[in-house]
C-alpha positions in Angstrom: 0.0 0.0 0.0 1.2 3.5 -0.8 0.6 5.7 2.3 -0.5 9.3 1.9 1.9 10.6 4.7 2.0 14.4 4.1 -1.7 15.1 4.4 -2.0 12.7 7.3 0.7 14.6 9.1 -1.3 17.8 8.7 -4.3 16.2 10.4 -2.1 14.8 13.2 -0.9 18.4 13.8 -4.5 19.6 13.9 -5.3 17.1 16.5 -2.3 18.3 18.6 -3.6 21.8 18.4 -7.1 21.0 19.6 -8.2 21.2 23.2 -11.3 19.1 22.8 -10.9 15.3 23.0 -13.6 14.6 20.5 -12.0 17.0 18.0 -8.6 15.4 18.5 -10.3 12.1 17.8 -12.0 13.3 14.6 -8.7 14.9 13.4 -6.9 11.7 14.0 -9.6 9.6 12.3 -9.5 11.8 9.3 -5.7 11.6 9.3 -6.0 7.8 9.3 -8.5 7.8 6.5 -6.2 10.0 4.4 -3.1 8.0 5.3 -4.8 4.8 4.2 -6.6 6.3 1.2 -10.0 5.2 2.4 -8.9 1.6 3.1 -10.5 1.8 6.6 -13.7 0.4 5.0 -11.6 -2.7 4.3 -10.0 -3.0 7.7 -8.8 -6.6 7.2 -6.9 -5.5 4.1 -5.4 -2.5 5.9 -4.2 -4.5 8.9 -2.8 -7.2 6.6 -0.5 -4.6 5.1 1.1 -4.1 8.5 3.7 -6.6 9.6 2.7 -9.0 12.4 5.5 -7.8 14.7 4.3 -4.2 14.3 0.7 -5.2 15.0 1.9 -6.6 18.3 3.8 -3.5 19.1 0.8 -1.3 18.5 -1.3 -3.4 20.8 1.4 -3.6 23.5 1.8 0.1 23.5 -1.9 0.7 23.7 -2.6 -1.8 26.4 -4.7 0.6 28.6 -6.9 1.6 25.6 -7.3 -2.1 24.8 -8.4 -2.8 28.4 -10.8 0.1 28.3 -12.6 -1.1 25.2 -12.7 -4.7 26.6 -14.8 -3.4 29.5 -16.8 -0.7 27.8 -19.2 -1.4 25.0 -20.0 1.6 22.7 -23.6 1.9 21.7 -24.3 3.1 18.2 -26.1 6.4 18.2 -25.9 6.7 14.4 -29.3 8.0 13.2 -29.5 6.3 9.8 -31.6 3.2 9.2 -28.9 1.1 7.6 -26.2 0.6 10.2 -23.4 -2.0 9.6 -22.4 -2.0 13.3 -25.1 -1.9 15.8 -22.8 -1.8 18.9 -19.4 -3.0 19.9 -20.4 -6.3 21.7 -18.9 -8.5 19.0 -15.7 -6.5 18.9 -15.4 -6.5 22.7 -15.6 -10.3 22.6 -12.7 -10.4 20.1 -10.6 -8.1 22.3 -11.3 -10.2 25.4 -10.4 -13.5 23.6 -6.8 -14.3 24.3 -6.6 -16.5 21.2 -7.6 -13.6 18.9 -4.8 -12.7 16.6 -3.2 -9.2 16.7 -4.8 -8.5 13.4 -8.3 -9.4 14.6 -7.8 -7.2 17.7 -6.7 -4.3 15.6 -9.6 -4.7 13.3 -12.0 -4.8 16.3 -10.4 -1.6 17.7 -10.9 0.1 14.4 -14.5 -1.1 14.2 -15.2 0.4 17.6 -13.6 3.7 16.5 -15.8 3.7 13.5 -18.8 3.5 15.8 -17.4 6.4 17.9 -16.8 8.4 14.7 -20.3 7.7 13.5 -21.7 8.8 16.9 -19.9 12.1 16.7 -20.4 12.9 13.1 -23.8 11.4 12.4 -25.3 10.5 15.7 -26.7 12.1 18.8 -23.5 12.4 20.9 -22.7 15.8 22.3 -19.8 14.5 24.4 -21.0 16.2 27.5 -21.0 12.9 29.4 -17.8 11.7 31.1 -18.2 8.3 29.4 -18.4 9.7 25.9 -15.4 11.9 26.5 -13.5 8.9 28.0 -14.3 6.8 24.9 -13.1 9.6 22.6 -10.0 10.1 24.6 -9.0 6.4 24.6 -9.8 6.1 21.0 -7.7 9.2 20.2 -4.7 7.8 22.1 -4.8 4.6 20.1 -5.2 6.4 16.8 -2.5 8.9 17.6 0.0 6.1 18.3 -1.2 4.2 15.2 -0.7 7.2 13.0 2.7 8.1 14.6 3.9 4.6 14.1 3.0 4.3 10.4 4.3 7.8 9.7 7.6 7.1 11.3 8.5 3.6 10.1 8.3 2.9 6.4 9.4 -0.7 7.2 6.3 -1.3 9.2 4.4 -2.0 6.0 4.7 -5.2 4.1 5.7 -5.1 0.5 
C-alpha cells in the first residue's frame, strides 16, 4: 500500500492543536482515513498490510486503551436506518479472547472507533458525558499512536 503521509501529518498536527478530546479524535480519524486512502472500509486488508510484529507493538503500546474497550461497549447512536455495526459487543468479545490474533484485535479496535466516529459525526452524541469523553480520549490515544507509528516507520508496511 502506498501511504499518503504528508496530508495525514497535517491532520495529526491539527489534533495536537485541539483542546477538545472529540475534535482530537476526529482529526486523528481523518488523518488515518487520508493515510490509508479510504482503506478503513476494508480494515482486514489495511491491517494485513502491516507486519505482524508491528501489529503486536501497536497493541502492546496501547494496552490501557485495549483494556478500556474490553470493558466498555460503545452503543451506536448513528441515526441512519442502515447501520453496519449496531454496537461493539462482537468487537469486545474479540478483544477479550486471548486467542484472537493481533490483526483481529486491531480490526476490532478500528471497528469500535468507526462506531465512535459515527456517533460524533452522524449520531446524537454531544460528548457532555464523562463516558463519551473517555471513549473519545481512549480512541484518540490509540489512533495517535497508530498514525505516529505508520508515519515514522516505512518498514512497518509489508511489501
